[in-house]
C-alpha positions in Angstrom: 58.9 111.7 75.1 55.4 113.1 75.5 54.6 116.7 75.9 53.5 116.2 79.4 56.7 114.5 80.3 58.8 117.4 78.8 56.6 120.1 80.4 57.0 118.4 83.9 60.6 118.1 83.6 61.0 121.7 82.5 58.8 123.0 85.4 60.7 120.7 87.8 64.0 122.4 86.5 62.4 125.9 87.3 61.4 125.0 90.8 64.5 123.1 91.6 66.6 125.9 90.3 64.7 128.4 92.5 65.7 126.2 95.5 69.2 125.9 94.3 69.6 129.6 93.9 67.9 130.2 97.1 70.3 128.0 98.9 73.3 129.5 97.1 72.2 133.1 97.6 71.6 132.7 101.2 74.9 131.1 101.8 76.6 134.1 100.2 74.7 136.5 102.3 75.3 134.7 105.5 79.2 134.3 104.7 79.4 137.9 104.1 77.4 139.1 107.1 78.2 136.7 109.7 81.7 135.4 108.9 83.1 131.8 108.9 81.9 131.1 112.5 78.5 132.5 112.3 78.0 130.8 108.9 79.0 127.6 110.4 76.7 128.1 113.3 73.7 128.4 110.9 74.8 125.6 108.8 75.0 123.3 111.8 71.4 124.3 112.8 70.2 123.7 109.1 71.8 120.2 109.2 69.8 119.3 112.1 66.7 120.6 110.3 67.3 118.6 107.3 68.1 115.6 109.2 64.9 115.8 111.4 62.8 116.5 108.4 64.1 113.2 106.7 63.2 111.3 110.0 59.8 112.9 110.2 59.0 112.3 106.7 58.3 108.3 107.1 58.4 107.9 103.4 55.2 110.0 103.0 56.2 112.5 100.3 57.8 109.9 98.2 54.7 107.5 98.6 52.6 110.5 97.4 54.6 111.1 94.4 54.6 107.3 93.5 50.9 106.3 94.1 49.0 109.4 93.3 49.6 109.2 89.5 48.5 105.5 89.7 45.3 106.5 91.4 44.8 109.1 88.7 45.6 106.7 85.9 43.0 104.1 87.3 40.4 106.9 87.8 40.2 106.4 91.5 40.6 110.1 92.3 38.4 109.6 95.4 41.2 107.8 97.1 43.8 110.5 96.6 42.5 112.6 99.5 42.1 109.6 101.7 45.5 108.3 101.2 47.1 111.8 101.7 45.1 112.0 105.0 46.2 108.7 106.1 49.9 109.4 105.6 49.7 112.9 107.2 48.6 111.8 110.7 51.7 109.7 111.7 54.0 112.2 110.0 52.5 115.2 112.0 52.9 113.3 115.3 56.6 112.5 114.7 57.1 116.2 113.7 55.7 117.5 117.0 57.8 114.9 118.9 61.0 116.0 117.2 60.3 119.6 117.7 59.5 119.1 121.5 62.6 117.2 121.8 64.8 120.0 120.4 63.1 122.6 122.6 63.5 120.4 125.6 67.3 119.8 124.8 67.8 123.6 124.3 66.2 124.3 127.8 68.4 121.7 129.3 71.5 123.4 127.8 70.4 126.9 128.9 70.0 125.6 132.5 73.5 123.8 132.5 75.3 126.9 131.3 77.3 128.7 134.0 76.1 132.1 133.1 72.9 131.6 130.9 72.7 134.0 128.2 69.7 136.4 127.8 67.0 135.2 125.4 67.8 138.0 122.9 71.6 137.6 123.2 72.9 136.3 120.1 76.5 135.9 121.0 76.2 132.4 122.3 73.5 130.9 120.1 73.9 127.3 121.0 73.4 127.9 124.6 70.4 130.1 124.1 67.1 128.4 124.1 65.6 130.6 121.4 68.3 129.1 119.1 66.7 125.7 119.6 63.2 126.8 119.4 63.7 128.6 116.1 65.5 125.4 114.8 62.6 123.3 115.8 60.3 125.7 114.0 62.5 125.6 110.9 62.3 121.8 111.1 58.5 121.7 111.4 58.0 124.0 108.6 60.4 122.3 106.1 59.0 118.9 106.9 55.4 120.3 106.3 56.7 121.9 103.1 58.2 118.6 101.8 54.8 116.7 102.4 52.9 119.3 100.5 55.5 119.3 97.6 55.2 115.5 97.3 51.4 115.8 97.3 51.7 118.3 94.3 54.3 116.2 92.6 51.9 113.2 92.8 49.2 115.2 91.2 51.7 116.4 88.7 50.9 120.0 89.4 54.6 121.0 88.6 53.4 124.5 87.5 52.0 125.3 91.0 55.2 123.8 92.4 57.4 126.3 90.3 55.2 129.3 91.2 55.3 128.4 94.9 59.1 127.8 95.0 59.8 131.1 93.2 57.8 133.0 95.8 59.4 131.3 98.7 62.8 132.1 97.1 62.0 135.8 97.2 60.7 135.7 100.6 63.8 133.7 102.1 66.4 135.9 100.6 64.9 139.0 102.1 64.1 137.5 105.5 67.6 136.0 105.8 69.2 139.1 105.0 67.1 141.2 107.3 67.4 138.6 110.1 71.1 138.4 109.9 71.6 142.1 110.1 69.3 142.4 113.1 69.9 139.3 115.2 72.8 137.4 113.7 72.6 133.6 113.4 69.3 133.6 115.4 67.8 136.1 112.8 69.3 134.1 109.9 67.4 130.9 111.1 64.1 133.0 111.5 64.6 134.0 107.9 64.8 130.4 106.7 61.5 129.8 108.7 59.8 132.5 106.7 60.9 130.9 103.5 59.1 127.7 104.4 56.0 129.1 105.7 53.6 129.2 102.7 54.0 125.5 101.6 53.9 124.4 105.3 50.6 126.0 105.8 49.1 124.4 102.8 49.9 120.8 104.2 47.2 121.4 107.0 44.5 120.7 104.5 45.3 117.0 105.0 44.5 117.2 108.7 41.0 115.5 108.2 39.1 112.6 109.3 41.0 109.5 108.1 38.9 107.3 105.6 39.7 103.7 104.9 41.6 102.7 101.8 41.6 99.3 100.1 43.8 96.7 102.0 46.0 95.8 99.1 46.7 99.6 98.5 47.5 100.1 102.3 49.8 97.1 102.3 51.7 98.3 99.1 51.9 101.9 100.4 53.1 100.7 103.8 55.9 98.6 102.4 56.9 101.2 99.9 57.0 104.0 102.4 59.0 101.9 104.9 61.8 101.4 102.4 61.5 104.9 100.9 61.8 106.4 104.4 64.8 104.2 105.2 66.4 105.1 101.9 65.7 108.7 102.1 67.1 108.9 105.7 70.2 107.1 104.3 70.3 109.6 101.5 70.2 112.5 103.8 73.0 111.1 105.7 75.0 110.9 102.5 74.0 114.2 101.0 73.0 116.5 103.9 76.4 117.0 105.1 76.6 114.5 107.9 80.5 115.4 108.0 79.1 118.6 109.8 78.6 116.5 112.9 82.0 115.2 113.1 83.6 118.5 112.0 81.6 120.5 114.7 82.7 118.1 117.4 86.4 117.9 116.4 87.1 121.3 114.8 84.3 123.7 115.9 81.9 125.8 113.6 84.7 127.5 111.9 85.4 124.2 110.0 81.6 123.6 109.4 81.6 127.0 107.7 84.5 126.2 105.5 83.0 122.7 104.4 79.6 124.1 103.9 80.8 126.6 101.2 82.3 123.6 99.3 79.1 121.5 99.6 77.0 124.3 98.7 79.0 125.2 95.5 79.4 121.5 94.5 75.6 120.9 94.9 75.2 123.8 92.2 77.0 121.7 89.6 74.8 118.7 89.6 71.5 120.5 90.8 70.3 122.0 87.5 70.7 118.7 85.3 69.4 116.6 88.2 66.2 118.7 88.1 65.4 117.4 84.8 64.6 114.1 86.2 61.5 115.5 87.9 59.1 113.9 85.4 60.8 110.5 85.4 59.0 108.9 88.4 55.5 109.3 87.0 56.7 108.2 83.6 58.5 105.1 84.8 55.5 104.2 87.1 53.0 104.5 84.2 55.3 102.4 82.0 55.8 99.8 84.8 52.0 99.6 85.2 51.7 98.8 81.5 54.6 96.3 81.8 56.4 98.1 79.0 60.0 97.1 79.6 61.3 98.5 76.2 60.0 101.9 77.0 61.7 101.9 80.5 65.0 100.7 78.9 65.1 103.4 76.4 64.2 106.2 78.8 66.7 104.8 81.3 69.6 104.6 78.8 68.7 108.0 77.2 68.2 109.8 80.4 71.4 108.6 82.0 73.4 109.7 78.9 71.7 113.1 79.0 72.5 113.3 82.7 76.2 112.6 82.2 76.3 115.0 79.2 75.1 117.8 81.5 76.5 116.8 84.8 80.1 115.8 84.0 81.2 119.1 82.4 79.3 121.1 85.0 81.2 119.4 87.8 84.6 119.4 86.0 84.2 123.0 84.9 83.3 124.2 88.4 86.2 122.5 90.0 88.3 124.3 87.5 87.2 127.8 88.3 86.7 127.4 92.1 90.0 128.9 93.1 89.0 132.2 91.5 85.3 131.9 92.3 85.4 131.3 96.0 87.3 134.6 97.1 85.2 136.5 94.7 81.9 135.3 96.2 82.7 134.7 99.9 85.8 136.7 100.5 89.3 136.0 101.3 88.4 134.4 104.7 87.0 131.4 102.9 90.4 130.7 100.8 91.1 127.8 103.0 88.0 126.0 101.8 89.4 126.1 98.0 91.2 122.6 97.9 88.4 120.7 99.6 85.7 122.4 97.4 87.5 121.3 94.3 87.3 117.8 95.5 83.7 118.1 96.5 82.8 119.5 93.2 84.2 116.5 91.5 82.3 114.2 93.8 79.1 115.8 92.6 79.4 113.8 89.3 77.8 111.0 91.1 74.5 112.7 90.1 74.5 110.7 86.8 72.8 107.8 88.8 69.7 109.8 89.7 67.8 108.4 86.8 68.5 105.0 88.1 67.2 105.8 91.4 64.0 107.1 89.9 63.8 103.9 87.8 64.0 101.7 90.9 61.2 103.8 92.6 59.0 103.7 89.5 59.3 99.9 89.4 58.1 99.6 93.0 61.7 98.7 94.3 62.3 101.3 96.9 64.3 98.5 98.7 67.1 98.9 96.0 67.4 102.7 96.7 67.5 101.8 100.4 70.3 99.2 100.0 72.7 101.4 98.0 72.2 104.4 100.3 72.6 102.3 103.3 76.0 100.9 102.0 77.0 104.6 101.3 75.7 105.9 104.6 77.6 103.3 106.7 80.8 103.9 104.6 80.5 107.8 104.9 79.9 107.7 108.8 82.7 105.1 109.2 85.2 107.1 107.0 84.3 110.5 108.7 84.7 109.0 112.2 88.2 107.8 111.2 89.4 110.8 109.0 87.8 113.9 110.2 89.3 114.3 113.7 92.7 113.9 112.1 92.5 115.6 108.7 89.6 118.0 109.2 87.8 119.5 106.1 90.1 117.7 103.8 89.4 114.3 105.4 85.8 114.9 105.0 86.1 115.8 101.3 88.2 112.8 100.6 85.8 110.4 102.3 82.8 111.8 100.3 84.6 111.3 97.0 85.4 107.6 97.8 82.0 106.9 99.0 80.2 108.5 95.9 82.5 106.3 93.4 81.2 103.4 95.4 77.5 104.5 95.2 77.9 104.9 91.3 79.1 101.4 90.7 76.6 99.9 93.2 73.7 101.7 91.4 74.4 100.3 88.2 75.1 96.9 89.3 71.7 96.8 91.2 69.8 98.2 88.4 71.3 95.6 86.0 71.2 92.6 88.2 67.9 93.1 90.0 65.9 94.8 87.2 67.6 93.8 84.1 68.0 97.3 82.6 71.6 98.2 81.3 73.5 101.6 81.7 75.1 103.0 78.6 78.7 102.6 79.9 80.5 103.2 76.7 78.8 106.5 76.0 79.2 107.7 79.6 83.1 107.0 79.2 83.1 109.1 76.0 81.4 111.9 77.8 83.7 111.6 80.8 86.7 112.1 78.4 85.1 115.1 76.9 84.4 116.6 80.3 87.9 116.1 81.5 89.2 117.9 78.4 86.7 120.7 79.4 88.0 120.9 83.0 91.8 121.0 82.0 91.1 123.7 79.3 89.1 125.8 81.7 91.7 125.3 84.5 94.7 126.3 82.2 93.0 129.6 81.2 91.9 130.4 84.8 95.6 129.9 86.0 97.0 132.0 83.3 94.7 135.1 84.2 94.6 136.7 87.6 91.4 138.0 89.3 87.8 138.0 88.3 88.8 138.2 84.5 89.9 134.6 84.7 86.4 133.4 84.9 85.4 135.4 81.7 88.0 133.5 79.9 87.7 130.0 81.5 84.0 129.4 81.2 83.9 130.1 77.4 87.2 127.9 76.9 85.6 125.1 78.8 82.3 125.2 77.0 83.9 125.4 73.6 86.4 122.6 74.1 83.7 120.3 75.6 81.4 120.9 72.7 84.2 120.0 70.2 85.4 117.0 72.2 81.8 115.7 72.3 81.3 116.2 68.6 84.8 114.6 67.7 83.9 111.6 70.0 80.4 111.2 68.8 79.4 110.9 72.5 75.7 111.7 72.3 73.2 109.9 70.0 71.1 112.0 67.6 67.8 110.9 69.5 69.0 112.2 72.8 70.0 115.5 71.3 66.4 115.7 69.9 65.1 115.1 73.4 67.1 117.8 74.6 65.7 120.3 72.1 62.2 119.2 73.1 62.8 120.1 76.7 63.9 123.5 75.6 61.0 124.3 73.2 58.6 125.6 75.8 61.0 128.3 76.8 61.0 131.8 74.9 62.7 131.9 71.7 65.2 134.3 72.7 66.3 131.8 75.4 66.0 128.7 73.3 67.6 129.9 70.1 71.4 129.8 71.1 71.2 126.4 72.9 69.1 125.1 70.1 71.7 125.8 67.4 74.5 124.6 69.6 72.7 121.2 69.9 72.0 121.1 66.2 75.8 121.4 65.5 76.0 118.2 67.6 73.2 116.5 65.9 74.4 116.9 62.3 77.6 115.1 63.3 76.0 112.5 65.4 75.0 109.5 63.4 74.2 106.8 66.2 70.8 105.9 67.3 69.5 105.8 70.7 70.5 102.2 71.4 72.7 101.8 74.4 
């Protein structure tokens, strides 16, 4: 694994963790300041923002991440700016159209209201046109931010992404807090807008005259962007809480708030490990361009094992401590979310397929990602339409678990049958057994101790039993452990040393090679 790949992966973790911490921190602030119903109102608006940004993207951000490294590798830097500007124009037009539609819909609802609320009245946010104006602004700013981040990833400026994300994290936390205290849900949405502002403004640098690019490149980008856009949109339906739509219609924003807590916590379990895959797409793209199938197979098998090693215990361990964690973070009013949150935490284990998704994109097969996510999106929408009106939050959680299981199996099958690369199934089964032991031991300790102290005992118990189980089962090859250690080396010694020693304990016992 090259130094560049390790550095990009580590910086991707930093920026992604900043995003995850921002989402988590703001969720706790909103829940404490606004209560279940107000929190649900903001989450409903943010669901529209995420969905709208996915529609407006048109596959542009993913295309920039895919083709800019290729242009750099060929020494065609002059085409980089031309391609970015060519993608920016239609993207910006769709953003304007969607924002205008939201503002128009808000004005229509305001006129239909029997007693239209005052513009600064936060008591009835969804009947207030300002609610829709601020939601439209958040949509535009997030979409522009995603375009700029896609551009930076394509240029492999992961350090700039990390710095910008950390600054935006600080701005968003402060702005959401002040906004919530001052104007309730409307102020909270304005705080979200502040967090997107800096990267969004940088995206306007691409609003320049469009220069021609080679016809063959334009055709490749057009096809890739089409499938990437459709796949990303289906992914957003899968992972951006489409259940919110059904819950809001059938059970109100109170149910939306309860479900949002579960999804927010569940995302944390897989978010950190998944961020290690930031450098995979450029690496797979470069290997594909060289025709180096052996390198792709080794990285796919190793990356999938490492993802399973990190994601599975995080999901099982989180599920074990959620009964103690949710009341501590969000308050007793969110106790009703505990059971569904445990189920959702387990469903996040589907993050083990993320390396396979990057492999398909790197091999110019964005259609495979579209196929699998389309299947999952259809199943999720159909399942929610049938289960949510009857079973509410629990129905939404159970449907998500079932769909995620189908997606994992579909992903492995498509990568094997269409691209010819094999997933390390046997290794992942051993890791799954070790993660189950981790979750069971953590749950046993948490249930035997009451109050916040249960976390102090459950978390170390889960870590120790998982490490022992992985070592006894010989679940991770020595080469993979060395790759994990290489990812940690750029960090300060004080941070690296304890993790490095723990990995060395596994490495001494592991005698298998990296072959899958």
